[in-house]
N, CA, C and O atoms as CSV, one atom per row, in Angstrom:
chain,resi,resn,atom,element,x,y,z
A,1,MET,N,N,0.281,1.685,-3.024
A,1,MET,CA,C,0.597,2.494,-4.176
A,1,MET,C,C,0.518,3.972,-3.814
A,1,MET,O,O,1.403,4.751,-4.168
A,2,PHE,N,N,-0.544,4.356,-3.108
A,2,PHE,CA,C,-0.699,5.763,-2.755
A,2,PHE,C,C,0.441,6.238,-1.857
A,2,PHE,O,O,0.939,7.352,-2.020
A,3,LEU,N,N,0.856,5.392,-0.907
A,3,LEU,CA,C,1.964,5.755,-0.028
A,3,LEU,C,C,3.239,5.966,-0.825
A,3,LEU,O,O,4.003,6.887,-0.536
A,4,HIS,N,N,3.479,5.128,-1.822
A,4,HIS,CA,C,4.651,5.316,-2.669
A,4,HIS,C,C,4.557,6.601,-3.478
A,4,HIS,O,O,5.565,7.272,-3.699
A,5,SER,N,N,3.373,6.941,-3.913
A,5,SER,CA,C,3.234,8.134,-4.749
A,5,SER,C,C,3.491,9.420,-3.973
A,5,SER,O,O,3.915,10.415,-4.560
A,6,ILE,N,N,3.241,9.417,-2.663
A,6,ILE,CA,C,3.495,10.640,-1.894
A,6,ILE,C,C,4.878,10.654,-1.272
A,6,ILE,O,O,5.318,11.697,-0.790
A,7,THR,N,N,5.578,9.521,-1.269
A,7,THR,CA,C,6.927,9.500,-0.695
A,7,THR,C,C,7.994,9.246,-1.736
A,7,THR,O,O,9.176,9.189,-1.397
A,8,ALA,N,N,7.620,9.094,-2.975
A,8,ALA,CA,C,8.580,8.744,-4.020
A,8,ALA,C,C,9.465,9.937,-4.373
A,8,ALA,O,O,8.976,11.034,-4.639
A,9,PHE,N,N,10.750,9.705,-4.369
A,9,PHE,CA,C,11.700,10.684,-4.858
A,9,PHE,C,C,12.902,9.904,-5.369
A,9,PHE,O,O,13.063,8.728,-5.042
A,10,GLY,N,N,13.726,10.531,-6.148
A,10,GLY,CA,C,14.923,9.863,-6.645
A,10,GLY,C,C,14.823,9.413,-8.085
A,10,GLY,O,O,15.750,8.793,-8.607
A,11,GLY,N,N,13.722,9.714,-8.729
A,11,GLY,CA,C,13.589,9.355,-10.129
A,11,GLY,C,C,13.382,7.868,-10.330
A,11,GLY,O,O,13.084,7.144,-9.379
A,12,PRO,N,N,13.538,7.409,-11.563
A,12,PRO,CA,C,13.265,6.009,-11.883
A,12,PRO,C,C,14.101,5.019,-11.064
A,12,PRO,O,O,13.619,3.932,-10.745
A,13,GLN,N,N,15.332,5.370,-10.724
A,13,GLN,CA,C,16.165,4.454,-9.952
A,13,GLN,C,C,15.597,4.251,-8.549
A,13,GLN,O,O,15.576,3.130,-8.042
A,14,GLY,N,N,15.146,5.314,-7.934
A,14,GLY,CA,C,14.521,5.199,-6.622
A,14,GLY,C,C,13.193,4.467,-6.685
A,14,GLY,O,O,12.869,3.673,-5.802
A,15,HIS,N,N,12.435,4.735,-7.721
A,15,HIS,CA,C,11.137,4.078,-7.881
A,15,HIS,C,C,11.306,2.589,-8.127
A,15,HIS,O,O,10.490,1.786,-7.673
A,16,LEU,N,N,12.369,2.212,-8.848
A,16,LEU,CA,C,12.607,0.800,-9.133
A,16,LEU,C,C,12.812,0.019,-7.838
A,16,LEU,O,O,12.297,-1.090,-7.694
A,17,GLY,N,N,13.553,0.587,-6.905
A,17,GLY,CA,C,13.742,-0.070,-5.616
A,17,GLY,C,C,12.430,-0.237,-4.865
A,17,GLY,O,O,12.181,-1.278,-4.258
A,18,MET,N,N,11.592,0.797,-4.908
A,18,MET,CA,C,10.284,0.712,-4.260
A,18,MET,C,C,9.409,-0.346,-4.932
A,18,MET,O,O,8.706,-1.096,-4.256
A,19,MET,N,N,9.456,-0.402,-6.270
A,19,MET,CA,C,8.661,-1.400,-6.984
A,19,MET,C,C,9.165,-2.804,-6.695
A,19,MET,O,O,8.378,-3.739,-6.545
A,20,MET,N,N,10.479,-2.946,-6.617
A,20,MET,CA,C,11.063,-4.260,-6.334
A,20,MET,C,C,10.600,-4.762,-4.966
A,20,MET,O,O,10.211,-5.920,-4.815
A,21,LYS,N,N,10.649,-3.875,-3.978
A,21,LYS,CA,C,10.258,-4.278,-2.635
A,21,LYS,C,C,8.754,-4.580,-2.561
A,21,LYS,O,O,8.341,-5.572,-1.960
A,22,THR,N,N,7.952,-3.719,-3.175
A,22,THR,CA,C,6.503,-3.865,-3.061
A,22,THR,C,C,5.946,-4.974,-3.942
A,22,THR,O,O,5.252,-5.866,-3.455
A,23,PHE,N,N,6.245,-4.924,-5.234
A,23,PHE,CA,C,5.580,-5.817,-6.180
A,23,PHE,C,C,6.263,-7.175,-6.345
A,23,PHE,O,O,5.626,-8.137,-6.774
A,24,VAL,N,N,7.551,-7.261,-6.010
A,24,VAL,CA,C,8.253,-8.532,-6.150
A,24,VAL,C,C,8.354,-9.256,-4.811
A,24,VAL,O,O,7.994,-10.429,-4.707
A,25,GLU,N,N,8.846,-8.555,-3.785
A,25,GLU,CA,C,9.107,-9.217,-2.508
A,25,GLU,C,C,7.861,-9.343,-1.633
A,25,GLU,O,O,7.592,-10.419,-1.099
A,26,ARG,N,N,7.099,-8.262,-1.480
A,26,ARG,CA,C,5.945,-8.301,-0.569
A,26,ARG,C,C,4.709,-8.932,-1.198
A,26,ARG,O,O,4.186,-9.930,-0.701
A,27,ARG,N,N,4.253,-8.346,-2.285
A,27,ARG,CA,C,2.962,-8.761,-2.854
A,27,ARG,C,C,3.086,-9.886,-3.865
A,27,ARG,O,O,2.111,-10.588,-4.131
A,28,ARG,N,N,4.264,-10.066,-4.430
A,28,ARG,CA,C,4.520,-11.104,-5.432
A,28,ARG,C,C,3.575,-10.983,-6.638
A,28,ARG,O,O,3.074,-11.982,-7.154
A,29,ASP,N,N,3.349,-9.748,-7.068
A,29,ASP,CA,C,2.526,-9.515,-8.256
A,29,ASP,C,C,3.274,-9.901,-9.528
A,29,ASP,O,O,2.687,-10.425,-10.474
A,30,VAL,N,N,4.584,-9.633,-9.534
A,30,VAL,CA,C,5.436,-9.963,-10.677
A,30,VAL,C,C,6.731,-10.564,-10.143
A,30,VAL,O,O,7.067,-10.411,-8.969
A,31,THR,N,N,7.448,-11.249,-11.024
A,31,THR,CA,C,8.759,-11.759,-10.640
A,31,THR,C,C,9.803,-10.679,-10.903
A,31,THR,O,O,9.531,-9.681,-11.569
A,32,LYS,N,N,10.991,-10.897,-10.371
A,32,LYS,CA,C,12.070,-9.926,-10.582
A,32,LYS,C,C,12.393,-9.800,-12.065
A,32,LYS,O,O,12.642,-8.701,-12.560
A,33,GLU,N,N,12.388,-10.919,-12.768
A,33,GLU,CA,C,12.692,-10.907,-14.202
A,33,GLU,C,C,11.624,-10.141,-14.983
A,33,GLU,O,O,11.938,-9.378,-15.896
A,34,GLU,N,N,10.362,-10.353,-14.615
A,34,GLU,CA,C,9.281,-9.621,-15.286
A,34,GLU,C,C,9.407,-8.123,-15.042
A,34,GLU,O,O,9.242,-7.327,-15.968
A,35,LEU,N,N,9.696,-7.735,-13.810
A,35,LEU,CA,C,9.835,-6.314,-13.502
A,35,LEU,C,C,10.980,-5.696,-14.296
A,35,LEU,O,O,10.836,-4.600,-14.837
A,36,MET,N,N,12.104,-6.381,-14.370
A,36,MET,CA,C,13.239,-5.863,-15.146
A,36,MET,C,C,12.878,-5.746,-16.626
A,36,MET,O,O,13.300,-4.808,-17.303
A,37,GLU,N,N,12.103,-6.696,-17.118
A,37,GLU,CA,C,11.652,-6.638,-18.512
A,37,GLU,C,C,10.715,-5.447,-18.729
A,37,GLU,O,O,10.824,-4.741,-19.732
A,38,TYR,N,N,9.801,-5.230,-17.791
A,38,TYR,CA,C,8.871,-4.101,-17.892
A,38,TYR,C,C,9.630,-2.775,-17.864
A,38,TYR,O,O,9.356,-1.874,-18.657
A,39,VAL,N,N,10.591,-2.669,-16.940
A,39,VAL,CA,C,11.366,-1.427,-16.824
A,39,VAL,C,C,12.151,-1.181,-18.111
A,39,VAL,O,O,12.186,-0.056,-18.611
A,40,SER,N,N,12.785,-2.231,-18.651
A,40,SER,CA,C,13.546,-2.085,-19.894
A,40,SER,C,C,12.657,-1.641,-21.042
A,40,SER,O,O,13.028,-0.769,-21.828
A,41,PHE,N,N,11.482,-2.247,-21.133
A,41,PHE,CA,C,10.546,-1.872,-22.188
A,41,PHE,C,C,10.111,-0.420,-22.038
A,41,PHE,O,O,10.089,0.328,-23.015
A,42,CYS,N,N,9.765,-0.020,-20.818
A,42,CYS,CA,C,9.243,1.334,-20.595
A,42,CYS,C,C,10.328,2.397,-20.761
A,42,CYS,O,O,10.012,3.548,-21.060
A,43,GLN,N,N,11.587,2.039,-20.577
A,43,GLN,CA,C,12.656,3.008,-20.791
A,43,GLN,C,C,12.861,3.307,-22.265
A,43,GLN,O,O,13.409,4.352,-22.616
A,44,MET,N,N,12.428,2.405,-23.127
A,44,MET,CA,C,12.520,2.660,-24.568
A,44,MET,C,C,11.451,3.629,-25.040
A,44,MET,O,O,11.614,4.279,-26.072
A,45,LEU,N,N,10.355,3.734,-24.293
A,45,LEU,CA,C,9.250,4.599,-24.682
A,45,LEU,C,C,9.508,6.034,-24.240
A,45,LEU,O,O,10.185,6.249,-23.234
A,46,PRO,N,N,8.988,7.017,-24.961
A,46,PRO,CA,C,9.129,8.399,-24.487
A,46,PRO,C,C,8.231,8.643,-23.282
A,46,PRO,O,O,7.127,8.104,-23.193
A,47,GLY,N,N,8.710,9.446,-22.375
A,47,GLY,CA,C,7.905,9.775,-21.200
A,47,GLY,C,C,8.500,9.212,-19.932
A,47,GLY,O,O,9.621,8.705,-19.921
A,48,ALA,N,N,7.736,9.307,-18.870
A,48,ALA,CA,C,8.194,8.896,-17.541
A,48,ALA,C,C,8.153,7.377,-17.415
A,48,ALA,O,O,7.075,6.783,-17.411
A,49,SER,N,N,9.319,6.748,-17.313
A,49,SER,CA,C,9.372,5.288,-17.294
A,49,SER,C,C,8.774,4.701,-16.020
A,49,SER,O,O,8.196,3.615,-16.064
A,50,SER,N,N,8.897,5.386,-14.891
A,50,SER,CA,C,8.315,4.865,-13.648
A,50,SER,C,C,6.799,4.800,-13.752
A,50,SER,O,O,6.184,3.806,-13.366
A,51,THR,N,N,6.214,5.844,-14.264
A,51,THR,CA,C,4.763,5.889,-14.419
A,51,THR,C,C,4.299,4.812,-15.389
A,51,THR,O,O,3.292,4.146,-15.147
A,52,GLN,N,N,5.021,4.644,-16.472
A,52,GLN,CA,C,4.652,3.635,-17.455
A,52,GLN,C,C,4.804,2.228,-16.891
A,52,GLN,O,O,3.979,1.357,-17.168
A,53,THR,N,N,5.854,2.000,-16.101
A,53,THR,CA,C,6.056,0.678,-15.517
A,53,THR,C,C,4.943,0.342,-14.537
A,53,THR,O,O,4.413,-0.769,-14.555
A,54,LEU,N,N,4.587,1.289,-13.686
A,54,LEU,CA,C,3.499,1.046,-12.736
A,54,LEU,C,C,2.176,0.802,-13.442
A,54,LEU,O,O,1.397,-0.058,-13.032
A,55,THR,N,N,1.923,1.551,-14.492
A,55,THR,CA,C,0.696,1.366,-15.255
A,55,THR,C,C,0.692,0.000,-15.935
A,55,THR,O,O,-0.347,-0.656,-16.004
A,56,LEU,N,N,1.843,-0.430,-16.435
A,56,LEU,CA,C,1.943,-1.750,-17.067
A,56,LEU,C,C,1.710,-2.867,-16.053
A,56,LEU,O,O,1.050,-3.858,-16.367
A,57,ILE,N,N,2.244,-2.718,-14.844
A,57,ILE,CA,C,1.991,-3.715,-13.797
A,57,ILE,C,C,0.491,-3.775,-13.486
A,57,ILE,O,O,-0.075,-4.858,-13.336
A,58,GLY,N,N,-0.142,-2.611,-13.393
A,58,GLY,CA,C,-1.583,-2.575,-13.172
A,58,GLY,C,C,-2.348,-3.234,-14.309
A,58,GLY,O,O,-3.320,-3.953,-14.079
A,59,TYR,N,N,-1.907,-2.988,-15.529
A,59,TYR,CA,C,-2.564,-3.588,-16.693
A,59,TYR,C,C,-2.420,-5.107,-16.684
A,59,TYR,O,O,-3.390,-5.828,-16.916
A,60,LYS,N,N,-1.216,-5.587,-16.417
A,60,LYS,CA,C,-0.980,-7.030,-16.400
A,60,LYS,C,C,-1.751,-7.709,-15.269
A,60,LYS,O,O,-2.156,-8.865,-15.391
A,61,ARG,N,N,-1.946,-6.994,-14.185
A,61,ARG,CA,C,-2.627,-7.572,-13.016
A,61,ARG,C,C,-4.156,-7.526,-13.150
A,61,ARG,O,O,-4.841,-8.472,-12.761
A,62,GLY,N,N,-4.694,-6.420,-13.704
A,62,GLY,CA,C,-6.147,-6.279,-13.706
A,62,GLY,C,C,-6.739,-5.676,-14.956
A,62,GLY,O,O,-7.901,-5.270,-14.940
A,63,GLY,N,N,-5.993,-5.599,-16.034
A,63,GLY,CA,C,-6.528,-5.063,-17.275
A,63,GLY,C,C,-6.564,-3.540,-17.291
A,63,GLY,O,O,-5.929,-2.873,-16.473
A,64,VAL,N,N,-7.317,-3.014,-18.237
A,64,VAL,CA,C,-7.382,-1.566,-18.439
A,64,VAL,C,C,-7.948,-0.821,-17.227
A,64,VAL,O,O,-7.399,0.219,-16.864
A,65,PRO,N,N,-9.013,-1.301,-16.585
A,65,PRO,CA,C,-9.527,-0.539,-15.432
A,65,PRO,C,C,-8.493,-0.358,-14.312
A,65,PRO,O,O,-8.356,0.737,-13.767
A,66,LEU,N,N,-7.772,-1.423,-13.971
A,66,LEU,CA,C,-6.763,-1.300,-12.916
A,66,LEU,C,C,-5.593,-0.441,-13.370
A,66,LEU,O,O,-5.001,0.272,-12.559
A,67,ALA,N,N,-5.250,-0.497,-14.647
A,67,ALA,CA,C,-4.173,0.346,-15.161
A,67,ALA,C,C,-4.534,1.827,-15.023
A,67,ALA,O,O,-3.695,2.637,-14.629
A,68,VAL,N,N,-5.762,2.175,-15.340
A,68,VAL,CA,C,-6.201,3.571,-15.224
A,68,VAL,C,C,-6.228,4.009,-13.759
A,68,VAL,O,O,-5.793,5.112,-13.430
A,69,ILE,N,N,-6.736,3.145,-12.886
A,69,ILE,CA,C,-6.773,3.480,-11.448
A,69,ILE,C,C,-5.366,3.645,-10.906
A,69,ILE,O,O,-5.098,4.572,-10.143
A,70,THR,N,N,-4.457,2.746,-11.297
A,70,THR,CA,C,-3.067,2.836,-10.859
A,70,THR,C,C,-2.446,4.150,-11.315
A,70,THR,O,O,-1.765,4.820,-10.539
A,71,LEU,N,N,-2.677,4.514,-12.559
A,71,LEU,CA,C,-2.143,5.767,-13.083
A,71,LEU,C,C,-2.681,6.964,-12.311
A,71,LEU,O,O,-1.919,7.864,-11.960
A,72,LEU,N,N,-3.963,6.986,-12.046
A,72,LEU,CA,C,-4.559,8.107,-11.315
A,72,LEU,C,C,-4.027,8.198,-9.887
A,72,LEU,O,O,-3.753,9.292,-9.395
A,73,ILE,N,N,-3.882,7.050,-9.221
A,73,ILE,CA,C,-3.353,7.066,-7.853
A,73,ILE,C,C,-1.913,7.538,-7.847
A,73,ILE,O,O,-1.504,8.251,-6.930
A,74,TRP,N,N,-1.135,7.158,-8.849
A,74,TRP,CA,C,0.277,7.531,-8.905
A,74,TRP,C,C,0.464,9.028,-9.172
A,74,TRP,O,O,1.330,9.657,-8.565
A,75,ILE,N,N,-0.338,9.601,-10.070
A,75,ILE,CA,C,-0.111,10.998,-10.447
A,75,ILE,C,C,-0.912,12.000,-9.620
A,75,ILE,O,O,-0.591,13.188,-9.630
A,76,ALA,N,N,-1.939,11.557,-8.911
A,76,ALA,CA,C,-2.808,12.492,-8.177
A,76,ALA,C,C,-2.071,13.343,-7.149
A,76,ALA,O,O,-2.264,14.559,-7.150
A,77,PRO,N,N,-1.235,12.782,-6.269
A,77,PRO,CA,C,-0.571,13.632,-5.274
A,77,PRO,C,C,0.301,14.730,-5.897
A,77,PRO,O,O,0.284,15.874,-5.443
A,78,ALA,N,N,1.054,14.377,-6.929
A,78,ALA,CA,C,1.907,15.380,-7.576
A,78,ALA,C,C,1.065,16.456,-8.256
A,78,ALA,O,O,1.394,17.641,-8.189
A,79,CYS,N,N,-0.013,16.049,-8.907
A,79,CYS,CA,C,-0.885,17.027,-9.576
A,79,CYS,C,C,-1.543,17.963,-8.565
A,79,CYS,O,O,-1.628,19.170,-8.791
A,80,ILE,N,N,-2.004,17.403,-7.458
A,80,ILE,CA,C,-2.646,18.229,-6.428
A,80,ILE,C,C,-1.634,19.195,-5.822
A,80,ILE,O,O,-1.931,20.375,-5.633
A,81,LEU,N,N,-0.435,18.692,-5.518
A,81,LEU,CA,C,0.599,19.553,-4.936
A,81,LEU,C,C,1.004,20.673,-5.891
A,81,LEU,O,O,1.078,21.835,-5.490
A,82,MET,N,N,1.263,20.333,-7.139
A,82,MET,CA,C,1.687,21.351,-8.103
A,82,MET,C,C,0.557,22.332,-8.410
A,82,MET,O,O,0.800,23.524,-8.597
A,83,GLY,N,N,-0.661,21.836,-8.462
A,83,GLY,CA,C,-1.799,22.740,-8.666
A,83,GLY,C,C,-1.951,23.705,-7.504
A,83,GLY,O,O,-2.218,24.891,-7.701
A,84,SER,N,N,-1.779,23.189,-6.284
A,84,SER,CA,C,-1.870,24.052,-5.100
A,84,SER,C,C,-0.753,25.084,-5.083
A,84,SER,O,O,-0.983,26.251,-4.766
A,85,LEU,N,N,0.451,24.653,-5.425
A,85,LEU,CA,C,1.582,25.584,-5.442
A,85,LEU,C,C,1.438,26.640,-6.535
A,85,LEU,O,O,1.970,27.743,-6.407
A,86,SER,N,N,0.724,26.309,-7.605
A,86,SER,CA,C,0.527,27.300,-8.660
A,86,SER,C,C,-0.287,28.491,-8.149
A,86,SER,O,O,-0.067,29.624,-8.577
A,87,PHE,N,N,-1.236,28.232,-7.224
A,87,PHE,CA,C,-1.984,29.334,-6.626
A,87,PHE,C,C,-1.084,30.171,-5.726
A,87,PHE,O,O,-1.249,31.387,-5.632
A,88,LEU,N,N,-0.130,29.516,-5.064
A,88,LEU,CA,C,0.824,30.251,-4.235
A,88,LEU,C,C,1.701,31.152,-5.095
A,88,LEU,O,O,1.966,32.297,-4.727
A,89,VAL,N,N,2.149,30.644,-6.230
A,89,VAL,CA,C,2.974,31.448,-7.132
A,89,VAL,C,C,2.165,32.634,-7.665
A,89,VAL,O,O,2.693,33.739,-7.788
A,90,ALA,N,N,0.908,32.413,-7.976
A,90,ALA,CA,C,0.057,33.514,-8.441
A,90,ALA,C,C,-0.114,34.554,-7.342
A,90,ALA,O,O,-0.160,35.753,-7.618
A,91,GLU,N,N,-0.207,34.095,-6.092
A,91,GLU,CA,C,-0.345,35.007,-4.957
A,91,GLU,C,C,0.928,35.814,-4.734
A,91,GLU,O,O,0.859,36.976,-4.333
A,92,ILE,N,N,2.074,35.221,-4.985
A,92,ILE,CA,C,3.348,35.932,-4.812
A,92,ILE,C,C,3.402,37.142,-5.746
A,92,ILE,O,O,3.946,38.189,-5.394
A,93,GLY,N,N,2.834,36.983,-6.929
A,93,GLY,CA,C,2.864,38.080,-7.883
A,93,GLY,C,C,1.999,39.262,-7.470
A,93,GLY,O,O,2.259,40.383,-7.907
A,94,THR,N,N,0.976,39.049,-6.639
A,94,THR,CA,C,0.069,40.139,-6.284
A,94,THR,C,C,0.323,40.711,-4.893
A,94,THR,O,O,-0.005,41.870,-4.640
A,95,THR,N,N,0.890,39.937,-4.004
A,95,THR,CA,C,1.162,40.431,-2.653
A,95,THR,C,C,2.575,40.075,-2.240
A,95,THR,O,O,3.255,39.272,-2.877
A,96,GLU,N,N,2.986,40.693,-1.164
A,96,GLU,CA,C,4.312,40.388,-0.638
A,96,GLU,C,C,4.210,39.163,0.267
A,96,GLU,O,O,3.463,39.162,1.246
A,97,LEU,N,N,4.964,38.129,-0.070
A,97,LEU,CA,C,4.925,36.874,0.680
A,97,LEU,C,C,6.020,36.871,1.731
A,97,LEU,O,O,7.161,37.236,1.450
A,98,GLN,N,N,5.675,36.461,2.932
A,98,GLN,CA,C,6.691,36.348,3.975
A,98,GLN,C,C,7.467,35.061,3.749
A,98,GLN,O,O,6.880,33.986,3.621
A,99,THR,N,N,8.768,35.174,3.703
A,99,THR,CA,C,9.590,33.998,3.436
A,99,THR,C,C,9.811,33.146,4.675
A,99,THR,O,O,10.467,32.107,4.594
A,100,SER,N,N,9.286,33.555,5.805
A,100,SER,CA,C,9.490,32.766,7.018
A,100,SER,C,C,8.813,31.400,6.941
A,100,SER,O,O,9.192,30.485,7.673
A,101,ILE,N,N,7.821,31.248,6.071
A,101,ILE,CA,C,7.166,29.945,5.966
A,101,ILE,C,C,8.090,28.906,5.345
A,101,ILE,O,O,7.829,27.709,5.465
A,102,PHE,N,N,9.160,29.332,4.687
A,102,PHE,CA,C,10.080,28.408,4.038
A,102,PHE,C,C,11.324,28.109,4.875
A,102,PHE,O,O,12.210,27.393,4.408
A,103,GLN,N,N,11.413,28.627,6.077
A,103,GLN,CA,C,12.643,28.494,6.853
A,103,GLN,C,C,12.925,27.063,7.309
A,103,GLN,O,O,14.074,26.737,7.608
A,104,PHE,N,N,11.918,26.209,7.370
A,104,PHE,CA,C,12.127,24.849,7.861
A,104,PHE,C,C,12.296,23.825,6.751
A,104,PHE,O,O,12.458,22.638,7.036
A,105,ILE,N,N,12.264,24.246,5.505
A,105,ILE,CA,C,12.387,23.289,4.406
A,105,ILE,C,C,13.771,22.650,4.390
A,105,ILE,O,O,13.874,21.433,4.237
A,106,GLN,N,N,14.820,23.419,4.542
A,106,GLN,CA,C,16.181,22.872,4.503
A,106,GLN,C,C,16.427,21.856,5.621
A,106,GLN,O,O,16.893,20.755,5.325
A,107,PRO,N,N,16.137,22.169,6.897
A,107,PRO,CA,C,16.356,21.151,7.940
A,107,PRO,C,C,15.456,19.934,7.769
A,107,PRO,O,O,15.869,18.812,8.063
A,108,TRP,N,N,14.241,20.142,7.299
A,108,TRP,CA,C,13.328,19.026,7.096
A,108,TRP,C,C,13.870,18.085,6.029
A,108,TRP,O,O,13.844,16.865,6.193
A,109,ARG,N,N,14.353,18.651,4.948
A,109,ARG,CA,C,14.916,17.844,3.862
A,109,ARG,C,C,16.147,17.087,4.332
A,109,ARG,O,O,16.309,15.907,4.021
A,110,SER,N,N,17.012,17.755,5.075
A,110,SER,CA,C,18.216,17.098,5.572
A,110,SER,C,C,17.860,15.949,6.515
A,110,SER,O,O,18.446,14.870,6.425
A,111,GLY,N,N,16.919,16.171,7.403
A,111,GLY,CA,C,16.493,15.122,8.309
A,111,GLY,C,C,15.889,13.942,7.580
A,111,GLY,O,O,16.111,12.791,7.955
A,112,PHE,N,N,15.135,14.223,6.552
A,112,PHE,CA,C,14.510,13.164,5.758
A,112,PHE,C,C,15.572,12.320,5.065
A,112,PHE,O,O,15.495,11.092,5.055
A,113,LEU,N,N,16.568,12.996,4.484
A,113,LEU,CA,C,17.621,12.269,3.783
A,113,LEU,C,C,18.508,11.480,4.737
A,113,LEU,O,O,19.041,10.438,4.355
A,114,LEU,N,N,18.677,11.949,5.963
A,114,LEU,CA,C,19.452,11.200,6.955
A,114,LEU,C,C,18.663,10.020,7.524
A,114,LEU,O,O,19.247,9.001,7.890
A,115,MET,N,N,17.358,10.154,7.598
A,115,MET,CA,C,16.519,9.103,8.167
A,115,MET,C,C,16.465,7.863,7.279
A,115,MET,O,O,16.426,6.744,7.791
A,116,LEU,N,N,16.463,8.041,5.973
A,116,LEU,CA,C,16.294,6.911,5.072
A,116,LEU,C,C,17.396,5.860,5.193
A,116,LEU,O,O,17.070,4.677,5.297
A,117,PRO,N,N,18.682,6.222,5.185
A,117,PRO,CA,C,19.700,5.173,5.358
A,117,PRO,C,C,19.604,4.494,6.725
A,117,PRO,O,O,19.816,3.286,6.831
A,118,LEU,N,N,19.290,5.251,7.757
A,118,LEU,CA,C,19.149,4.648,9.082
A,118,LEU,C,C,17.994,3.657,9.114
A,118,LEU,O,O,18.101,2.594,9.727
A,119,ARG,N,N,16.918,3.993,8.473
A,119,ARG,CA,C,15.766,3.094,8.407
A,119,ARG,C,C,16.131,1.825,7.644
A,119,ARG,O,O,15.745,0.723,8.032
A,120,HIS,N,N,16.874,1.991,6.562
A,120,HIS,CA,C,17.299,0.843,5.771
A,120,HIS,C,C,18.212,-0.058,6.598
A,120,HIS,O,O,18.063,-1.280,6.572
A,121,LEU,N,N,19.151,0.530,7.328
A,121,LEU,CA,C,20.044,-0.262,8.171
A,121,LEU,C,C,19.277,-1.011,9.254
A,121,LEU,O,O,19.616,-2.149,9.578
A,122,ARG,N,N,18.263,-0.393,9.805
A,122,ARG,CA,C,17.447,-1.041,10.825
A,122,ARG,C,C,16.760,-2.276,10.256
A,122,ARG,O,O,16.725,-3.319,10.908
A,123,PHE,N,N,16.214,-2.168,9.048
A,123,PHE,CA,C,15.569,-3.313,8.421
A,123,PHE,C,C,16.583,-4.415,8.130
A,123,PHE,O,O,16.279,-5.596,8.303
A,124,GLN,N,N,17.789,-4.043,7.689
A,124,GLN,CA,C,18.812,-5.036,7.425
A,124,GLN,C,C,19.213,-5.748,8.710
A,124,GLN,O,O,19.449,-6.956,8.699
A,125,TYR,N,N,19.291,-5.019,9.809
A,125,TYR,CA,C,19.636,-5.610,11.106
A,125,TYR,C,C,18.561,-6.589,11.551
A,125,TYR,O,O,18.875,-7.656,12.076
A,126,ILE,N,N,17.300,-6.238,11.346
A,126,ILE,CA,C,16.197,-7.129,11.709
A,126,ILE,C,C,16.249,-8.396,10.869
A,126,ILE,O,O,16.015,-9.490,11.381
A,127,ILE,N,N,16.550,-8.257,9.596
A,127,ILE,CA,C,16.650,-9.432,8.725
A,127,ILE,C,C,17.777,-10.345,9.190
A,127,ILE,O,O,17.616,-11.565,9.200
A,128,LEU,N,N,18.921,-9.770,9.578
A,128,LEU,CA,C,20.028,-10.568,10.082
A,128,LEU,C,C,19.651,-11.305,11.361
A,128,LEU,O,O,20.049,-12.454,11.555
A,129,LEU,N,N,18.888,-10.655,12.234
A,129,LEU,CA,C,18.469,-11.290,13.468
A,129,LEU,C,C,17.518,-12.458,13.219
A,129,LEU,O,O,17.536,-13.454,13.943
A,130,LEU,N,N,16.690,-12.320,12.186
A,130,LEU,CA,C,15.726,-13.379,11.887
A,130,LEU,C,C,16.368,-14.605,11.259
A,130,LEU,O,O,15.807,-15.699,11.305
A,131,LYS,N,N,17.552,-14.421,10.670
A,131,LYS,CA,C,18.235,-15.571,10.032
A,131,LYS,C,C,18.867,-16.403,11.052
A,131,LYS,O,O,19.489,-17.414,10.726
């Protein structure tokens, strides 16, 4: 769960794929039909449907304590990152910030986005070899 929370991007559609792989295929916590039902239910509610779906899976698996732990693990990395960046924004207002620290963000992002399809293809190739 923690690994997903620090690598998750793409909104609810991206998170759904991660949940499908983790909770349906690997861990078998829920069935595909149950997950689709949970996602449909959580999309009707106001707020972040991915967060609500993960919390619901935690609740169904271990009750309220696991639901709370799941929620905290899911939101902690984003809260820590945004809280840390808020101090950076406050610092920008008082001193002159060198923009050279941001020069590698664009190539890093591009490399990350190119790596994901290649990684997916590699897994598909391994699955074909195993059949």
